[in-house]
N, C-alpha and C positions, 0 to 999 in steps of 0.2 A: 533434336527437338526443333519443332517449327518455331522460328523466331516471331511469328505472328500469333501464336497460340495465346500468350499473355494478353495481347491486345484484344483478341476475340473474346476472351473470358471477361475482360474489363467492360467491353461494349455490351455484352449480355447482361452483366450485373447492373450497369448504369441504365440500361434500357428499361429495366423494371421501374425505376423511379421517374422516367422521362415523361410519362403521361400527365402527371399532376403538378410538377414542379418546374421552376425556371431551370433549364439545363443548358449545357453547351452542345452545339452541333457536333463538334469534334472533341470527344472526351479524353483524347490522348495525343501527345505530340512529343517529338524528340527534344532533349535538353539543348539549350543554346541555339534555338531556331526561331525564325519568325513564325508567328501564330496569329491566325484570324479567330478571335473569340466571338462567336455568334450566339447570343443568349436567346434561347427559344422561349417565348411566352405564349402558352396555349390557352389561357383563360384569365378572366379577371378575378375579382373577389366575390364569389357567388355570382349574382346577376349583375354586379356593378363593374363598369368599365375601368380599365387601367388608365390613370392619368399621369403617372410618373414611374420611372424605373431608375433605381440608384444602384450602381455596381461599385463595390470596394475592390480595388486592385491589390492582389497579394504582394507581399514584400518580395523583392527580387525580380519582379516583372518590370521591364524597362521600355522606354520609347513608345509609350501608349499613344495611339492616334485613334480617337473615336470617330465613327462615321455619322455625319449629320443625317437626320430623318426629316423629310418634308412634313411640316405641321408640328414639329417638336423642337423646343428650345434645347440647346446642348450646353452643359456647364461642366467644367473640370476643376477639381481641387488638386493642389500639388503639395508634396512634402519632400524636402530634400532634393528639389529639382526634378522630381519625377511625379507623374500623375498618380494620385492615390485614390481618387474617386471620380466616377463619371456619372452624370445625371442627365437623363432625357425627360423633359416635361412637355406634355401636350399643350399647345398654344391656345386651343379652344376646345369646347366640349365635343365638337364634331371631329376633332383630331384624335380624341381618346380612342384607345383600343377596346372595342366592345368585347364583352366576355365571350361571345359566341365566335370570335375570330382569333386568328393566330398571327403573330408577327415576330420579327427578330430584331435585336439591337446589337450592333456590331462595333468592335474595335480591333485594331491590330497592335501587336506588341512583340517584344523579344523576350523569350523565356529564359529563366536562369540556367546556368550550366549544371546545376545540381539536380539529379533525378529525385522524384518523390511526388506526392500529391499536393497540388495547390487548390485551395478552397477560395472561391469568389463569393463572398456574401452579397446577396441581392435583396433589395427592398422594393417591393411592388406596392405602390400607393394607388388606391382606387378612389372612385367618386365617394364611396362610403366604405371605410375599412382599409385594411392593408394586409399584405402577406410578407412576412420577413423570412426569406429563405437564407438563414444564417447559421444553422446548426452544423457543427463539425463532429464527425464520429470520434468517439473515444477509441483508444487502442483495442483492437479485437471486435469493434462494432462496425457494421456495414451501413452504407448510405440508406438502403431501403428500410432500415430499422428506425430512421429518424422521421419525425413528423414534418419538419420544415428544413430540409437539408440545403446547405450552400451548394452552388454549382461546383462540380469537382473536375479537375483536369489532372490526369496522370502524366507527369513529365517523365519520359522514358530515357534510359541511359543512351549516350551517344549523340554527338553533335550532328547537325544536318539541317537542311532547309526543305524537308519533304512536305510539310503541311503549312499552308498559309502564304508561303512565298513572299514574305515581306521584304521590300527593298528600300 
């Protein structure tokens, strides 16, 4: 069996949800590896610009280092010595992400050694309204069945540093 077949299937499945939700650029990575989490934001809340993005870090993810963005304030919350939440907030109205545009919000971290799916709840706050991408599928349910799915990362068995190259 081709060892990349499960990854290809996962990418196809997650791609269906990618157009409307906040998703990860790389939806799969090996366990116990450095990972670059790039959260893709493809729209605002209807016609309203995004002014804040809040990402909750899943348990077991360690050594989180968020990337600053020009025009955006960066804040981190910690629990137990590890970053538990990252918040990017536009400094001015001109810095907000207009609904017609796309951007990415990035952090690097070390993934847990246990394989499985990690869900990253994301709250997108706009000029008016918000979108909470926080739903996690029940057993047997797929991401594309959810109205507001959390960003999903499939942690694959086997250690390595194939994606993200965090040092």
